[in-house]
C-alpha positions as CSV (number, residue, x, y, z in Angstrom):
1,M,0.0,0.0,0.0
2,P,1.4,3.4,-0.8
3,S,2.3,5.9,1.9
4,S,0.0,8.8,2.5
5,G,2.5,11.0,0.5
6,Q,1.9,8.9,-2.6
7,A,-1.8,9.3,-2.8
8,S,-1.5,12.8,-4.2
9,E,0.6,11.4,-7.1
10,L,-2.1,9.1,-8.1
11,S,-4.4,9.7,-11.0
12,I,-7.0,7.0,-11.2
13,L,-9.6,6.7,-13.9
14,V,-12.6,4.4,-13.3
15,L,-13.9,4.0,-16.8
16,A,-17.4,2.5,-17.3
17,I,-18.0,0.9,-20.7
18,G,-21.4,-0.1,-22.0
19,N,-24.7,0.5,-23.7
20,I,-27.6,0.7,-21.3
21,L,-30.1,0.2,-24.1
22,L,-28.9,-3.5,-24.5
23,S,-29.8,-5.0,-21.2
24,D,-26.6,-6.6,-19.6
25,E,-24.4,-4.6,-22.0
26,G,-25.0,-1.8,-19.6
27,A,-23.5,-3.6,-16.6
28,G,-20.4,-1.4,-16.5
29,I,-22.5,1.8,-16.5
30,R,-24.9,0.4,-13.8
31,T,-21.9,-0.5,-11.6
32,M,-20.5,3.0,-11.9
33,E,-23.9,4.4,-10.9
34,R,-23.9,2.2,-7.9
35,L,-20.4,3.2,-7.0
36,Q,-21.2,6.9,-7.1
37,A,-24.5,6.4,-5.3
38,R,-22.7,4.8,-2.3
39,Y,-19.3,6.5,-2.2
40,H,-17.7,9.9,-2.4
41,L,-14.9,9.9,-4.9
42,P,-11.7,11.9,-4.0
43,P,-10.0,14.2,-6.5
44,E,-7.4,11.4,-7.3
45,V,-10.3,9.3,-8.7
46,E,-12.2,10.3,-11.8
47,A,-15.3,8.3,-12.9
48,V,-16.1,8.5,-16.5
49,D,-19.1,7.1,-18.5
50,G,-17.3,5.9,-21.6
51,G,-20.4,4.3,-23.1
52,T,-19.4,3.1,-26.5
53,M,-17.2,6.0,-27.4
54,G,-14.2,4.0,-28.8
55,L,-11.2,6.1,-29.8
56,A,-12.8,9.2,-28.3
57,L,-11.7,7.7,-24.9
58,L,-8.0,7.9,-25.8
59,P,-7.4,11.3,-24.1
60,C,-9.0,9.9,-20.9
61,L,-6.0,7.5,-20.5
62,K,-3.3,10.0,-20.8
63,G,-1.3,10.6,-17.6
64,R,-3.1,8.1,-15.5
65,S,-1.3,6.0,-12.9
66,H,-4.3,3.5,-12.9
67,V,-7.2,2.7,-15.2
68,L,-10.0,0.5,-13.9
69,L,-12.3,-0.6,-16.7
70,I,-15.8,-1.8,-15.9
71,D,-17.7,-3.7,-18.6
72,A,-19.8,-6.7,-19.5
73,V,-17.3,-9.5,-20.2
74,K,-18.1,-12.7,-22.2
75,S,-15.8,-15.4,-20.9
76,G,-18.0,-18.4,-21.1
77,K,-18.7,-18.5,-17.4
78,E,-22.1,-18.5,-15.7
79,P,-24.1,-15.3,-16.2
80,G,-23.5,-12.8,-13.3
81,T,-19.9,-14.2,-12.7
82,V,-17.6,-11.3,-11.7
83,S,-14.1,-11.1,-13.1
84,R,-10.9,-9.2,-12.4
85,I,-8.4,-9.3,-15.1
86,E,-4.9,-7.6,-15.1
87,L,-4.2,-6.3,-18.6
88,T,-0.4,-6.5,-18.8
89,N,-0.5,-6.7,-22.7
90,P,-3.9,-5.3,-23.8
91,P,-3.5,-5.8,-27.6
92,A,-2.7,-9.5,-27.1
93,F,-5.4,-10.0,-24.5
94,F,-8.1,-8.7,-26.8
95,R,-7.2,-11.0,-29.6
96,T,-9.8,-13.3,-28.0
97,R,-13.2,-11.6,-28.0
98,I,-14.4,-11.2,-24.4
99,S,-16.0,-7.8,-24.3
100,P,-18.9,-6.7,-26.6
101,H,-16.8,-3.5,-27.0
102,Q,-13.7,-5.3,-27.9
103,I,-13.2,-3.6,-31.3
104,G,-13.5,-0.1,-29.9
105,L,-11.7,-0.8,-26.6
106,S,-8.9,-2.9,-28.2
107,D,-8.3,0.0,-30.7
108,V,-8.1,2.5,-27.9
109,L,-5.7,0.4,-25.9
110,A,-3.6,-0.5,-29.0
111,V,-3.2,3.2,-29.9
112,A,-2.4,4.1,-26.4
113,A,0.3,1.4,-26.4
114,M,1.8,2.6,-29.7
115,T,1.9,6.3,-28.5
116,D,3.2,5.4,-25.0
117,G,0.0,6.5,-23.4
118,L,-0.9,3.3,-21.8
119,P,-1.2,3.5,-18.1
120,P,1.2,1.5,-16.0
121,H,-1.7,-0.2,-14.2
122,L,-4.7,-1.4,-16.2
123,L,-7.3,-3.6,-14.9
124,L,-10.6,-4.9,-16.4
125,F,-13.5,-5.7,-14.1
126,G,-16.5,-7.4,-15.6
127,I,-19.7,-9.3,-15.2
128,E,-20.6,-12.2,-17.5
129,P,-23.8,-11.1,-19.3
130,A,-26.9,-13.3,-19.6
131,R,-28.4,-11.4,-22.5
132,L,-27.5,-8.6,-24.8
133,D,-30.8,-7.9,-26.4
134,P,-32.6,-4.5,-26.5
135,G,-33.9,-3.5,-23.1
136,L,-33.2,-1.2,-20.2
137,D,-33.3,-3.9,-17.4
138,L,-30.4,-6.0,-16.4
139,S,-31.0,-9.8,-16.3
140,P,-31.6,-11.0,-12.7
141,E,-28.1,-12.7,-12.6
142,V,-26.3,-9.6,-13.6
143,A,-28.4,-7.3,-11.4
144,A,-27.6,-9.5,-8.4
145,A,-23.8,-9.2,-9.2
146,I,-23.6,-5.4,-9.4
147,D,-23.0,-5.0,-5.7
148,T,-20.3,-7.7,-5.8
149,L,-18.6,-5.9,-8.6
150,T,-18.9,-2.5,-6.9
151,K,-17.3,-3.9,-3.7
152,L,-14.5,-5.3,-5.8
153,V,-13.7,-1.9,-7.4
154,V,-13.8,-0.3,-3.9
155,Q,-11.4,-3.0,-2.6
156,E,-9.1,-2.4,-5.6
157,L,-9.0,1.3,-4.9
158,A,-8.3,0.7,-1.2
159,G,-5.3,-1.6,-2.3
160,I,-4.0,1.4,-4.4
161,G,-4.3,3.6,-1.3
162,I,-7.6,5.3,-1.9
163,A,-10.2,4.5,0.8
164,L,-13.5,5.7,-0.4
165,Q,-15.9,7.2,2.2
166,P,-19.5,6.0,2.2
167,R,-22.2,8.5,1.5
168,E,-24.4,9.4,4.4
169,A,-27.9,7.8,4.5
170,G,-29.6,11.1,3.8
171,D,-27.0,12.2,1.2
172,S,-29.2,12.4,-2.0
173,G,-26.7,14.7,-3.7
174,R,-25.3,11.9,-5.9
175,P,-23.4,13.6,-8.7
176,A,-23.8,12.4,-12.2
177,F,-20.6,11.1,-13.5
178,P,-19.2,12.8,-16.7
179,A,-19.5,11.5,-20.1
180,A,-16.3,10.8,-22.0
181,K,-16.4,14.2,-23.7
182,S,-15.3,15.6,-20.3
183,C,-11.8,14.1,-21.0
184,P,-9.2,16.5,-22.4
185,P,-9.2,16.7,-26.2
186,V,-6.5,14.9,-28.2
187,G,-3.7,17.3,-29.2
């Protein structure tokens, strides 16, 4: 665990990927909503709704010490299974399709790797989807796993040295997390 002096040097991006119009495809976004509803995020942690933005996400990665991606992950496991995957070689990892956004996400990570913009610590957190058909509701299996995935992200942040503070019971001032357009422009 880093010392308290190192926390100010951290720049952590929690990047939710997904499409909430395609049922379990929105698991990353729904996990991010749960995270922000339950915890205050300190300045060292930026939460971004990356949706299905593809290469527009590239500037969001620049200068980050850690990136935690949250997405639906097809790995052949039981629906609702939560995964934590360290991405030591993202372009090689995405040769096997596991994320419904693989093309956009793998392109972003490949370009970041080619331009030395890949963060030193890159993790993928996911939930195995049960269905990816049109609809706003998550499947029961995925909906039941959102809390587990949220806790896993909170534990990961604690391991990095960021202890999130829970929101008070009456704290209804949950901020909306910014869309990817809030990231600095390429250039």
